[in-house]
N, C-alpha and C positions, 0 to 999 in steps of 0.2 A: 360196537353197536349196543351191547348190553348196558354199558355205562351211560351212553346217551339216552337210552330208553328210561333208565332209572332217574336221571336228572330231569328228563321231560315230565315224568310222572310224579316227581316229588318236590320240584321247585317251581312254584306257581309263577307264571309269566316269564319264565326264563327263555323260552323259545321265541326268537324274533323271525318274523316272516315279512315278505313284501319289500325287502331292501334291495333286491337284485337289480332293479332299474337304476339305482343310484351309483352302483360300483363304477361304471365306465367314466363317469364325469368327475370322479375324485382323484386327487393327486397326493401320493405319499412316496417317501423314499423307496419303499419296496412295494411295487404294484400288487403283489400277492396279499398284502394286508388291507387293501381297500375295502374288502367285504366287512371287515371288522368295524371300520369307521361308518360304512353304510348302514350296518345293523344298529350301531349306536345312534346315528341320526334318526333312523326309523322309529326307534323306541324312545326317543327323547331322553337318552342317557345323559347324566351329568358328567360322567367320566368313563374312561377306559382303563381298566386295571391290568397292567401288563409289566412283565420284566423287560420287554422290548421297547424301552422308552425312546431310543434313537429313531425308530421307524414311525413314531407318532409325534412329530414336532409340534410344538404349541402353536406356531404360525399356521399350520395346516388344520388344526382343530378349532382354533379360535372363532372362525366364522360360524361355526355350528354350536358354539357355547359348550364345548366338551373339553374337559381336562384329561390329562393322562397322569396316572398315579401308579407308582411302584407298589407291588403287593405288600411289601413291608410297611410302607406308610399307611396303606389302606387298612391293614389288620390293626396296626397301632391305633389308628383313629377309631375303629370300631371298639377296641378295648377301652379307650378313653371315654367313649360315649356310654358304654354299658359294660363295665368290668364283670359284674356277676354273670350276666347272660353269656358273655364270651367265654369266661372261664368254665362255665357249665358245658357249653358246646365243645370246647377243646378237651374237657375231661371226658365227655362222652366219646369223642373221636379217639382219644388215647385208649380208652377202655375197650373200644371196638377192635383195636389192633390186637390180634391174637396169635399171629404166626410170624414173629414171636410177640408175646405181650411186651409192652414197653413201660418201664418205670418212668417216672416224671423226668428225671435227668436225661434218660435216653430219648424221650419224646422231644425235649428241648434241643438235644443234639441234632435230631432229624430236622427240626425247624431251622436250626442254624445252618445246616448243610443245604437247605432249600432257599438260602439267601434271605433269611428273615432275621437278621441280627438285632435290629431294634425291637422286634416283637419278642425275641427271647429275653432281652434285657428287661422289658416291661413285665413279662410274665414271671420273671424271677421274684417279683414282689408278691406274686399270687400262687407261689408253688404249692402251698397247702390246699389250694382249691382245684388243683389240676389232677 
């Protein structure tokens, strides 16, 4: 609950409401994921960013103009669009980790373990800024 409250209070427009009536009329391989698509439709999202690509097939999302994107592709795209801003944000994130503190290589190892190999490859070009 504390994490959700922090997100709600610090990430503008992150909370989607009013999507509930859409859930029942949506079809996805896993019915428990329909609320995600309903929220994306409600807020006019361009994409759903998820590791769970198989449960959000393109054919099911196409009628709503929504793409599904793997987090690794999403982060790489963000870095490509604004490398200095992304590196600064990632640097702040790394420095905020204190238990234990993480050196750059350890931070990249964590990202690698989190299924972000492309991101790690791109970030190796910017190691001095992390």
